[in-house]
N, C-alpha and C positions, 0 to 999 in steps of 0.2 A: 206543702207550697200553695201557694193559690199565685193566679194571672188575672187579668178585663181582655174581653174581647166587646167587639161591640159587632149588634146583627143587622141586618136592613132595617131592620125600625130606629134607631138609632139607641136603640137599648145595648147598655153595658150588661154582659154578664163575667162573675167572678167566677173562673174554673180552682174549684177545689182538688187537689189533686193531693190524694195520697202515697207514700214512697214506704216500701218492708221488703225483709230481707226475708229468699224464702230456703231455707235450709237444703232442702230436695237438692235442689240446682246450682247451688252455692253463688246465687245471682241477686241481684238487687231489682225489685219491679216498681212498676210507677203507674198509678189506675187511678182514672179521673173516679174522686169521690161522688159529687155536686155542684150544678152549672147554675147558678141560679143569680136574677134581675138585682146588678148596685149599680141604682144610675145615680148615688152620692159617692162622689169621690174621698170624702173627709175617714181618717181612719177610725171615728168612732163607727158612722156610719157601714164599712168595711167589718168590724168585729161585730158589729150587730148583727149582720148578714151572715157571717161566719157563725158564729155563736147560735142563731137560730135555723141553722142550715145542720148543724150539730147536733140541736134537741132537738128539729124533726127526723133526722137519723140515729136517735135517742143511743148517742156518744155522748160517754161523760168525758168530759174535760174541765183543765182549771189553769184558768188565767195566773201566769206569774206574773207581780211587779220588775222581776230580775231584767 
């Protein structure tokens, strides 16, 4: 999941959340993964910020065209 918010300086922040299932408690948990600055609103800009953030956290993922 991702969402955007603004701070006092007017910078937009892209909240990147992860949702996982915890089998011990049988509950879904949502946690914040990262919150980089994202001052562009195009889909390409958001994709690049997300991609850079995941690379920086050493999380491998594959973008799908589907």
